[in-house]
Chimera marker file (.cmm) of the C-alpha trace (Angstrom):
<marker_set name="trace">
<marker id="1" x="-38.392" y="-16.182" z="9.494" r="1" g="1" b="0" radius="0.5"/>
<marker id="2" x="-35.663" y="-15.379" z="7.202" r="1" g="1" b="0" radius="0.5"/>
<marker id="3" x="-32.988" y="-17.796" z="6.606" r="1" g="1" b="0" radius="0.5"/>
<marker id="4" x="-29.133" y="-17.072" z="7.149" r="1" g="1" b="0" radius="0.5"/>
<marker id="5" x="-27.367" y="-16.439" z="3.164" r="1" g="1" b="0" radius="0.5"/>
<marker id="6" x="-24.619" y="-18.241" z="1.921" r="1" g="1" b="0" radius="0.5"/>
<marker id="7" x="-21.944" y="-16.574" z="0.463" r="1" g="1" b="0" radius="0.5"/>
<marker id="8" x="-23.179" y="-17.445" z="-3.017" r="1" g="1" b="0" radius="0.5"/>
<marker id="9" x="-27.017" y="-15.931" z="-2.301" r="1" g="1" b="0" radius="0.5"/>
<marker id="10" x="-25.447" y="-13.226" z="-0.814" r="1" g="1" b="0" radius="0.5"/>
<marker id="11" x="-23.724" y="-12.361" z="-4.313" r="1" g="1" b="0" radius="0.5"/>
<marker id="12" x="-26.435" y="-13.275" z="-6.311" r="1" g="1" b="0" radius="0.5"/>
<marker id="13" x="-28.299" y="-10.625" z="-4.610" r="1" g="1" b="0" radius="0.5"/>
<marker id="14" x="-25.879" y="-7.773" z="-4.550" r="1" g="1" b="0" radius="0.5"/>
<marker id="15" x="-25.809" y="-8.560" z="-8.307" r="1" g="1" b="0" radius="0.5"/>
<marker id="16" x="-29.824" y="-8.090" z="-8.507" r="1" g="1" b="0" radius="0.5"/>
<marker id="17" x="-29.512" y="-5.304" z="-6.441" r="1" g="1" b="0" radius="0.5"/>
<marker id="18" x="-31.302" y="-1.959" z="-7.804" r="1" g="1" b="0" radius="0.5"/>
<marker id="19" x="-33.801" y="-3.351" z="-9.753" r="1" g="1" b="0" radius="0.5"/>
<marker id="20" x="-31.316" y="-5.431" z="-11.813" r="1" g="1" b="0" radius="0.5"/>
<marker id="21" x="-32.442" y="-8.152" z="-14.200" r="1" g="1" b="0" radius="0.5"/>
<marker id="22" x="-29.710" y="-10.321" z="-15.660" r="1" g="1" b="0" radius="0.5"/>
<marker id="23" x="-29.817" y="-13.653" z="-17.332" r="1" g="1" b="0" radius="0.5"/>
<marker id="24" x="-28.144" y="-16.478" z="-16.563" r="1" g="1" b="0" radius="0.5"/>
<marker id="25" x="-25.459" y="-15.393" z="-18.911" r="1" g="1" b="0" radius="0.5"/>
<marker id="26" x="-25.263" y="-12.441" z="-15.966" r="1" g="1" b="0" radius="0.5"/>
<marker id="27" x="-25.018" y="-15.116" z="-13.220" r="1" g="1" b="0" radius="0.5"/>
<marker id="28" x="-22.116" y="-17.545" z="-14.459" r="1" g="1" b="0" radius="0.5"/>
<marker id="29" x="-21.325" y="-18.454" z="-10.501" r="1" g="1" b="0" radius="0.5"/>
<marker id="30" x="-24.567" y="-19.584" z="-9.962" r="1" g="1" b="0" radius="0.5"/>
<marker id="31" x="-26.344" y="-22.958" z="-10.403" r="1" g="1" b="0" radius="0.5"/>
<marker id="32" x="-29.629" y="-24.412" z="-10.922" r="1" g="1" b="0" radius="0.5"/>
<marker id="33" x="-29.829" y="-25.718" z="-7.068" r="1" g="1" b="0" radius="0.5"/>
<marker id="34" x="-29.277" y="-21.981" z="-6.340" r="1" g="1" b="0" radius="0.5"/>
<marker id="35" x="-31.421" y="-20.358" z="-7.961" r="1" g="1" b="0" radius="0.5"/>
<marker id="36" x="-34.238" y="-22.943" z="-7.044" r="1" g="1" b="0" radius="0.5"/>
<marker id="37" x="-33.652" y="-22.254" z="-3.514" r="1" g="1" b="0" radius="0.5"/>
<marker id="38" x="-33.668" y="-18.735" z="-3.522" r="1" g="1" b="0" radius="0.5"/>
<marker id="39" x="-36.963" y="-18.887" z="-5.735" r="1" g="1" b="0" radius="0.5"/>
<marker id="40" x="-38.318" y="-21.430" z="-3.364" r="1" g="1" b="0" radius="0.5"/>
<marker id="41" x="-37.343" y="-18.489" z="-0.395" r="1" g="1" b="0" radius="0.5"/>
<marker id="42" x="-38.756" y="-15.768" z="-2.233" r="1" g="1" b="0" radius="0.5"/>
<marker id="43" x="-35.497" y="-13.974" z="-2.557" r="1" g="1" b="0" radius="0.5"/>
<marker id="44" x="-35.915" y="-13.648" z="-6.816" r="1" g="1" b="0" radius="0.5"/>
<marker id="45" x="-38.233" y="-13.711" z="-8.896" r="1" g="1" b="0" radius="0.5"/>
<marker id="46" x="-38.362" y="-14.514" z="-12.494" r="1" g="1" b="0" radius="0.5"/>
<marker id="47" x="-38.502" y="-12.124" z="-14.859" r="1" g="1" b="0" radius="0.5"/>
<marker id="48" x="-41.103" y="-13.550" z="-18.549" r="1" g="1" b="0" radius="0.5"/>
<marker id="49" x="-39.343" y="-13.899" z="-22.108" r="1" g="1" b="0" radius="0.5"/>
<marker id="50" x="-38.401" y="-10.443" z="-22.899" r="1" g="1" b="0" radius="0.5"/>
<marker id="51" x="-36.994" y="-9.342" z="-19.895" r="1" g="1" b="0" radius="0.5"/>
<marker id="52" x="-33.511" y="-9.713" z="-21.071" r="1" g="1" b="0" radius="0.5"/>
<marker id="53" x="-33.649" y="-10.195" z="-24.765" r="1" g="1" b="0" radius="0.5"/>
<marker id="54" x="-34.800" y="-13.627" z="-25.569" r="1" g="1" b="0" radius="0.5"/>
<marker id="55" x="-34.097" y="-15.490" z="-22.361" r="1" g="1" b="0" radius="0.5"/>
<marker id="56" x="-35.569" y="-15.768" z="-18.768" r="1" g="1" b="0" radius="0.5"/>
<marker id="57" x="-34.018" y="-13.306" z="-16.149" r="1" g="1" b="0" radius="0.5"/>
<marker id="58" x="-34.120" y="-12.858" z="-12.413" r="1" g="1" b="0" radius="0.5"/>
<marker id="59" x="-35.211" y="-9.612" z="-10.135" r="1" g="1" b="0" radius="0.5"/>
<marker id="60" x="-34.304" y="-9.781" z="-5.954" r="1" g="1" b="0" radius="0.5"/>
<marker id="61" x="-37.770" y="-9.152" z="-4.439" r="1" g="1" b="0" radius="0.5"/>
<marker id="62" x="-38.429" y="-7.209" z="-1.501" r="1" g="1" b="0" radius="0.5"/>
<marker id="63" x="-37.421" y="-9.770" z="0.179" r="1" g="1" b="0" radius="0.5"/>
<marker id="64" x="-34.165" y="-10.565" z="-1.108" r="1" g="1" b="0" radius="0.5"/>
<marker id="65" x="-32.909" y="-6.874" z="-0.813" r="1" g="1" b="0" radius="0.5"/>
<marker id="66" x="-34.320" y="-6.664" z="2.885" r="1" g="1" b="0" radius="0.5"/>
<marker id="67" x="-31.556" y="-10.258" z="3.100" r="1" g="1" b="0" radius="0.5"/>
<marker id="68" x="-28.834" y="-8.369" z="1.501" r="1" g="1" b="0" radius="0.5"/>
<marker id="69" x="-29.408" y="-5.531" z="3.743" r="1" g="1" b="0" radius="0.5"/>
<marker id="70" x="-29.350" y="-7.982" z="6.970" r="1" g="1" b="0" radius="0.5"/>
<marker id="71" x="-26.143" y="-9.237" z="5.574" r="1" g="1" b="0" radius="0.5"/>
<marker id="72" x="-24.770" y="-12.512" z="7.026" r="1" g="1" b="0" radius="0.5"/>
<marker id="73" x="-23.780" y="-12.901" z="10.287" r="1" g="1" b="0" radius="0.5"/>
<marker id="74" x="-20.319" y="-12.674" z="11.723" r="1" g="1" b="0" radius="0.5"/>
<marker id="75" x="-18.294" y="-15.866" z="12.015" r="1" g="1" b="0" radius="0.5"/>
<marker id="76" x="-17.498" y="-17.057" z="15.443" r="1" g="1" b="0" radius="0.5"/>
<marker id="77" x="-13.624" y="-16.427" z="16.826" r="1" g="1" b="0" radius="0.5"/>
<marker id="78" x="-11.533" y="-19.013" z="16.071" r="1" g="1" b="0" radius="0.5"/>
<marker id="79" x="-10.158" y="-21.037" z="18.865" r="1" g="1" b="0" radius="0.5"/>
<marker id="80" x="-6.680" y="-20.517" z="19.625" r="1" g="1" b="0" radius="0.5"/>
<marker id="81" x="-4.301" y="-23.232" z="18.110" r="1" g="1" b="0" radius="0.5"/>
<marker id="82" x="-2.799" y="-25.648" z="20.839" r="1" g="1" b="0" radius="0.5"/>
<marker id="83" x="0.476" y="-24.576" z="20.040" r="1" g="1" b="0" radius="0.5"/>
<marker id="84" x="-0.413" y="-21.012" z="21.278" r="1" g="1" b="0" radius="0.5"/>
<marker id="85" x="-2.500" y="-22.368" z="24.231" r="1" g="1" b="0" radius="0.5"/>
<marker id="86" x="0.516" y="-24.018" z="25.302" r="1" g="1" b="0" radius="0.5"/>
<marker id="87" x="3.059" y="-21.017" z="25.011" r="1" g="1" b="0" radius="0.5"/>
<marker id="88" x="1.717" y="-19.539" z="28.289" r="1" g="1" b="0" radius="0.5"/>
<marker id="89" x="2.189" y="-22.506" z="30.097" r="1" g="1" b="0" radius="0.5"/>
<marker id="90" x="6.217" y="-23.032" z="28.433" r="1" g="1" b="0" radius="0.5"/>
<marker id="91" x="6.833" y="-19.655" z="30.068" r="1" g="1" b="0" radius="0.5"/>
<marker id="92" x="7.664" y="-20.415" z="33.303" r="1" g="1" b="0" radius="0.5"/>
<marker id="93" x="9.709" y="-23.459" z="32.099" r="1" g="1" b="0" radius="0.5"/>
<marker id="94" x="11.907" y="-20.923" z="29.941" r="1" g="1" b="0" radius="0.5"/>
<marker id="95" x="13.764" y="-19.839" z="32.911" r="1" g="1" b="0" radius="0.5"/>
<marker id="96" x="14.626" y="-23.092" z="34.430" r="1" g="1" b="0" radius="0.5"/>
<marker id="97" x="15.548" y="-24.272" z="31.060" r="1" g="1" b="0" radius="0.5"/>
<marker id="98" x="18.176" y="-21.465" z="30.755" r="1" g="1" b="0" radius="0.5"/>
<marker id="99" x="19.803" y="-21.688" z="33.922" r="1" g="1" b="0" radius="0.5"/>
<marker id="100" x="20.555" y="-25.433" z="33.257" r="1" g="1" b="0" radius="0.5"/>
<marker id="101" x="22.318" y="-24.132" z="29.685" r="1" g="1" b="0" radius="0.5"/>
<marker id="102" x="24.436" y="-21.146" z="31.789" r="1" g="1" b="0" radius="0.5"/>
<link id1="1" id2="2" r="1" g="1" b="0" radius="0.2"/>
<link id1="2" id2="3" r="1" g="1" b="0" radius="0.2"/>
<link id1="3" id2="4" r="1" g="1" b="0" radius="0.2"/>
<link id1="4" id2="5" r="1" g="1" b="0" radius="0.2"/>
<link id1="5" id2="6" r="1" g="1" b="0" radius="0.2"/>
<link id1="6" id2="7" r="1" g="1" b="0" radius="0.2"/>
<link id1="7" id2="8" r="1" g="1" b="0" radius="0.2"/>
<link id1="8" id2="9" r="1" g="1" b="0" radius="0.2"/>
<link id1="9" id2="10" r="1" g="1" b="0" radius="0.2"/>
<link id1="10" id2="11" r="1" g="1" b="0" radius="0.2"/>
<link id1="11" id2="12" r="1" g="1" b="0" radius="0.2"/>
<link id1="12" id2="13" r="1" g="1" b="0" radius="0.2"/>
<link id1="13" id2="14" r="1" g="1" b="0" radius="0.2"/>
<link id1="14" id2="15" r="1" g="1" b="0" radius="0.2"/>
<link id1="15" id2="16" r="1" g="1" b="0" radius="0.2"/>
<link id1="16" id2="17" r="1" g="1" b="0" radius="0.2"/>
<link id1="17" id2="18" r="1" g="1" b="0" radius="0.2"/>
<link id1="18" id2="19" r="1" g="1" b="0" radius="0.2"/>
<link id1="19" id2="20" r="1" g="1" b="0" radius="0.2"/>
<link id1="20" id2="21" r="1" g="1" b="0" radius="0.2"/>
<link id1="21" id2="22" r="1" g="1" b="0" radius="0.2"/>
<link id1="22" id2="23" r="1" g="1" b="0" radius="0.2"/>
<link id1="23" id2="24" r="1" g="1" b="0" radius="0.2"/>
<link id1="24" id2="25" r="1" g="1" b="0" radius="0.2"/>
<link id1="25" id2="26" r="1" g="1" b="0" radius="0.2"/>
<link id1="26" id2="27" r="1" g="1" b="0" radius="0.2"/>
<link id1="27" id2="28" r="1" g="1" b="0" radius="0.2"/>
<link id1="28" id2="29" r="1" g="1" b="0" radius="0.2"/>
<link id1="29" id2="30" r="1" g="1" b="0" radius="0.2"/>
<link id1="30" id2="31" r="1" g="1" b="0" radius="0.2"/>
<link id1="31" id2="32" r="1" g="1" b="0" radius="0.2"/>
<link id1="32" id2="33" r="1" g="1" b="0" radius="0.2"/>
<link id1="33" id2="34" r="1" g="1" b="0" radius="0.2"/>
<link id1="34" id2="35" r="1" g="1" b="0" radius="0.2"/>
<link id1="35" id2="36" r="1" g="1" b="0" radius="0.2"/>
<link id1="36" id2="37" r="1" g="1" b="0" radius="0.2"/>
<link id1="37" id2="38" r="1" g="1" b="0" radius="0.2"/>
<link id1="38" id2="39" r="1" g="1" b="0" radius="0.2"/>
<link id1="39" id2="40" r="1" g="1" b="0" radius="0.2"/>
<link id1="40" id2="41" r="1" g="1" b="0" radius="0.2"/>
<link id1="41" id2="42" r="1" g="1" b="0" radius="0.2"/>
<link id1="42" id2="43" r="1" g="1" b="0" radius="0.2"/>
<link id1="43" id2="44" r="1" g="1" b="0" radius="0.2"/>
<link id1="44" id2="45" r="1" g="1" b="0" radius="0.2"/>
<link id1="45" id2="46" r="1" g="1" b="0" radius="0.2"/>
<link id1="46" id2="47" r="1" g="1" b="0" radius="0.2"/>
<link id1="47" id2="48" r="1" g="1" b="0" radius="0.2"/>
<link id1="48" id2="49" r="1" g="1" b="0" radius="0.2"/>
<link id1="49" id2="50" r="1" g="1" b="0" radius="0.2"/>
<link id1="50" id2="51" r="1" g="1" b="0" radius="0.2"/>
<link id1="51" id2="52" r="1" g="1" b="0" radius="0.2"/>
<link id1="52" id2="53" r="1" g="1" b="0" radius="0.2"/>
<link id1="53" id2="54" r="1" g="1" b="0" radius="0.2"/>
<link id1="54" id2="55" r="1" g="1" b="0" radius="0.2"/>
<link id1="55" id2="56" r="1" g="1" b="0" radius="0.2"/>
<link id1="56" id2="57" r="1" g="1" b="0" radius="0.2"/>
<link id1="57" id2="58" r="1" g="1" b="0" radius="0.2"/>
<link id1="58" id2="59" r="1" g="1" b="0" radius="0.2"/>
<link id1="59" id2="60" r="1" g="1" b="0" radius="0.2"/>
<link id1="60" id2="61" r="1" g="1" b="0" radius="0.2"/>
<link id1="61" id2="62" r="1" g="1" b="0" radius="0.2"/>
<link id1="62" id2="63" r="1" g="1" b="0" radius="0.2"/>
<link id1="63" id2="64" r="1" g="1" b="0" radius="0.2"/>
<link id1="64" id2="65" r="1" g="1" b="0" radius="0.2"/>
<link id1="65" id2="66" r="1" g="1" b="0" radius="0.2"/>
<link id1="66" id2="67" r="1" g="1" b="0" radius="0.2"/>
<link id1="67" id2="68" r="1" g="1" b="0" radius="0.2"/>
<link id1="68" id2="69" r="1" g="1" b="0" radius="0.2"/>
<link id1="69" id2="70" r="1" g="1" b="0" radius="0.2"/>
<link id1="70" id2="71" r="1" g="1" b="0" radius="0.2"/>
<link id1="71" id2="72" r="1" g="1" b="0" radius="0.2"/>
<link id1="72" id2="73" r="1" g="1" b="0" radius="0.2"/>
<link id1="73" id2="74" r="1" g="1" b="0" radius="0.2"/>
<link id1="74" id2="75" r="1" g="1" b="0" radius="0.2"/>
<link id1="75" id2="76" r="1" g="1" b="0" radius="0.2"/>
<link id1="76" id2="77" r="1" g="1" b="0" radius="0.2"/>
<link id1="77" id2="78" r="1" g="1" b="0" radius="0.2"/>
<link id1="78" id2="79" r="1" g="1" b="0" radius="0.2"/>
<link id1="79" id2="80" r="1" g="1" b="0" radius="0.2"/>
<link id1="80" id2="81" r="1" g="1" b="0" radius="0.2"/>
<link id1="81" id2="82" r="1" g="1" b="0" radius="0.2"/>
<link id1="82" id2="83" r="1" g="1" b="0" radius="0.2"/>
<link id1="83" id2="84" r="1" g="1" b="0" radius="0.2"/>
<link id1="84" id2="85" r="1" g="1" b="0" radius="0.2"/>
<link id1="85" id2="86" r="1" g="1" b="0" radius="0.2"/>
<link id1="86" id2="87" r="1" g="1" b="0" radius="0.2"/>
<link id1="87" id2="88" r="1" g="1" b="0" radius="0.2"/>
<link id1="88" id2="89" r="1" g="1" b="0" radius="0.2"/>
<link id1="89" id2="90" r="1" g="1" b="0" radius="0.2"/>
<link id1="90" id2="91" r="1" g="1" b="0" radius="0.2"/>
<link id1="91" id2="92" r="1" g="1" b="0" radius="0.2"/>
<link id1="92" id2="93" r="1" g="1" b="0" radius="0.2"/>
<link id1="93" id2="94" r="1" g="1" b="0" radius="0.2"/>
<link id1="94" id2="95" r="1" g="1" b="0" radius="0.2"/>
<link id1="95" id2="96" r="1" g="1" b="0" radius="0.2"/>
<link id1="96" id2="97" r="1" g="1" b="0" radius="0.2"/>
<link id1="97" id2="98" r="1" g="1" b="0" radius="0.2"/>
<link id1="98" id2="99" r="1" g="1" b="0" radius="0.2"/>
<link id1="99" id2="100" r="1" g="1" b="0" radius="0.2"/>
<link id1="100" id2="101" r="1" g="1" b="0" radius="0.2"/>
<link id1="101" id2="102" r="1" g="1" b="0" radius="0.2"/>
</marker_set>
């Protein structure tokens, strides 16, 4: 079962797409918690020392590529504000108020 990725996880998978190998320096926007979660889910894997110079690197797995291809589900539409919901109710009253002003 593939869980819904966060925006940050999608950004990481996008940076690692196409077989790219990045070290922590190439992913400055990602923290240890995000890396740990993505490793546990099997979306990324560690590349041993020497993969990126002398540091540990990361690359996307086939599962990670599938998650990136699926993307994120669209957000549900926002509820209209209460003022916008009141506008249709106030329109009939507007004509009554105009006659009082005249």
